[in-house]
N, C-alpha and C positions, 0 to 999 in steps of 0.2 A: 602503581597500582590501586595500593590502598586510599589515596585521596581521591579516586575516582567513585571505589565503594562507597566510601565516605559520603561523598557528595549527591551522590545519587541514591544515598540511602535516606537522605532529610533535604532530597530538594524541596525548595518552597513551590507552590503551584502557579506563583509567579513566574519563576524562572521556569519552568514545562510552559506558557503561555506565549513566552518571551521568545523560548527556540521556536515557537508554533508560527508567529507573527514572524520575525527575524527568520526563517526560513524564505517565507512566501515574499517579503522585501527583497532577499535578496537578488529571488531568482524571477521576481516581478523585474528587478532593472537590469538582470545581466540580458533576459531575453527581449523585454523593450531595446535594448541596446546593439543586440546583436542576435536576432530572430532565426531559428534554420526556418523556417516558413512566415513568410508576410500572409498572414489573412487576413481577408476580408471581413472584420467582425470590428465593433467596439467593443474593445479591450474591457472595458470597466462594466457593461452590462454584464458582457458576458460571464465576468468575475462573481457579479453579485450572485446570476442562479448560483455558481458554486461556493461561494460562501456562506450561503445561506444552508447548502448540505453540509459543508463543513462544521458552523454551526450546530446542526441537529448532531455530529457526531461525537462532536464537545459534550454535549448534554447526556446523552444514551454511555457516552461513559464514564460520565462526572454521575450519573445516576446510580451506574452499577462496577464504582469503584470499590463499595467494600467488597464484593464479592470476590476480585480478586486479591482483596487482602488476606482475606479469609484465607483463601486458597494458598497462598503463600503461606501463611504461618504455620495453619495445615501442614503442608509440605516439608515446610523446616521442621515442625516441631515432630513431625513423627518419622521423618528422614524416609520421603518417599521421594523416586525419582529415579531418573537416571545419572544426577551428577553425585546422588550417594550409594551408588552402585559402583562407581570408579574408584581405583586406588587413589591415594594422594596427591595433588595434582598441583604444580606453580599455580596462584593466584591466574597471571595471566591466561591459562592454558581453560582456567575453569570456564573465565569467563568466555572464549571463545567458543567452547565446546556449549554451552549453557544458550551462548546468542547465538548459534547454528542452530540447533535447536528449537529455540525459540521459532526462529524462522521459520525453520519446518514447517511447524505444527501450527501456531498461527498466521502462520501468512502464506507461504508455500502449499500447504495441504487445506485450508480453508478455501484459495482462491480457485482449486485445481475444483474440489467438490462445488463450491459453485454453477463451475463452468458445465457439470456434469449431471446436477440433478434440476429437473427442470423450473421445477417451484423457485431457487435459488436464485437460478439463471435469470427469471425475470425480475428478483430486487437486483441482480447485480447490472442487468442492462441500463441501468440508470447511469451508472460508472462509462458503459462502454459507449453511449450513446452522444457522446461530446463531438461535435465534428471541428473541434478546435482545441485540440489538447499542449495547455498551459497548466503552469505548476500551480495551479488555484483547479485543476482540474484533478488533483491527487485525493483529493475528498470528498468527492463527488459522490457520493456512498445515499441511499436511501438507509432511513431509518431503520427498517426493516435489516438490511442488513448490515447495519452497524451493529445489531444485537448479535447475529450471524459470526460476524468479524471479531463478538467480544467473545461469544461461548466458544471459539475455537482458541483465543490469545486463552485463555483459561482453563483450557484444554491442555496449551504448550505451558503451562507454566505446573499443572500438575506432574505432565510427563516427566516435566526436567527437573521436579524441585528447587524450582528458581525464588529467591531470596528475592523482597521486592526493591534493591538495589538494580539485581539484574532485569528485574521485568520493567524498573524507569529508564535504564540505561540503554537498553533495549528499545521501549519505546518511543523515549525521543531521535535515535539513526534510526528508526523506522520514519517517523517525521519526517526528516530531514532526506535522507535516503528518497523517498517516494515524491517528494517537491520536486527534487533532482531529476530523475528520472522522470518524472512527467513533463520539468520544464520545455519547452518551446526554443531548446540550443542546441547546439552541435559540437561538441566537442573535437579537435582533429580526430579522425579517421583514425589514425595506428592511434591515437592514445584512446579514441574508444572503446578499438578492440582488446589492447593490454589491459583495463580496468576491468573487459566484463569478462575477465576469467575469473576474478576477486567478488567483484559486484556489478549489481543491476544500472548500467547505464543507459542514460537516455535513448541510441541509439536500439538498443537492447529491447526496449520497455515499449517506445514507439512501437514495436512489428508489434506486440500485443493488442496493439491499439489501430490495424490495419481491421478494414471494415470488414474481410470477410475472411473466413475459413480454408486453409488450416491454421492462419497465421494470427487470430484471432483464438484458438487452445493451443498458446504455445505459453513460450516465456511466463509463466504466471510467478516467478522471484519477485522479494521486495527487496533484500537488502544483499543478501549473497545469491550469487549466479551458479553456484557449485549443485543446485539441488535442479535444477533444469538443467544442467547439463547429466549429471547423472542418471535420470528419469524419463532423460531422450525426448522432453519438450522443450529443446533451445533449438529456435529458426530463427534465420535471418534474413535480413529485404534490404534492396537499396531505398536510400529516401527518398530519391526522387519516386520510386516506385506506392509510398504510404496512401494511404489515403483514412483517416481517420472517422470514426465513426463504428455502427454496425446496422448490415444490411438489412435490416429487419426494422428498421426507425431511422431511414435516411431524412425525410422530410422535418423541415423545421416546426412546423407546428406540434411533432412529435415530442421534441427534445428539448428544447429552448425555453421555456417556463417553469417555472416551480409547480405550478397546478399540474400542468402534463408531465412534469417529472413523477410527482408523488404517487399520481395515479394510473403511472404507466407499465406497473406490474400488473394491473386487475383489468387491462383491456387486453381484448383480441390481436393477436396482427395481423396484418392486412395483408403478408406473406408469410410461407411458413420459411423459418433462419436452415440456410442453405449448411 
């Protein structure tokens, strides 16, 4: 455990980039060889749009990284956060509690709020409008949403009292798990069900991308599945019934180009969201 702390406490930026690129490469090859669905699309064209938004997410996070660093340093220095309210725990337990709470505030809560706040839902639409969910969909976020997510991540750091090694560990796990649970792959059903009691699996997250309610408003988790089960937002759906996208933006002209996606939050809906 101490070696994990030491590594993520001083992880080079090049290693973080390698985790991002390596995850995309691994799951791209996996879903290309054994796809869950055989989409009628040109994979690389679809990827270019999504990777553009991956790039904007990286830019936003890089530009605001100093805020995260200052928040973590302040919380640790002033001993603010849940970790400082707990009795002394083994390192592995401290790590688990910290990761669980960072996931609750920085991912689950952020996601839940976006679905229930009209202005934030407009930003989040870009992510849901993808009709071909694959590993490149993981970071298909409007730049405005990337800022919102960053705010919740910072809030999570303050609530937890997380040191930077824990923040970098969580972000690295989050990147890989998000690429995994968005990937166009299907694990053996029994394995997926078993894993879904601990982590967010492809079957679990694909349900969140079904195009209509109530499935759209379910399975908000990113890393751990416990929060959806605890708060009653867990739902399941057979793979054969899945239709990706969001019912208010099903036309290709609305979701297939960078320009359309950047302006999506500012355009009126053609029909009300059910």
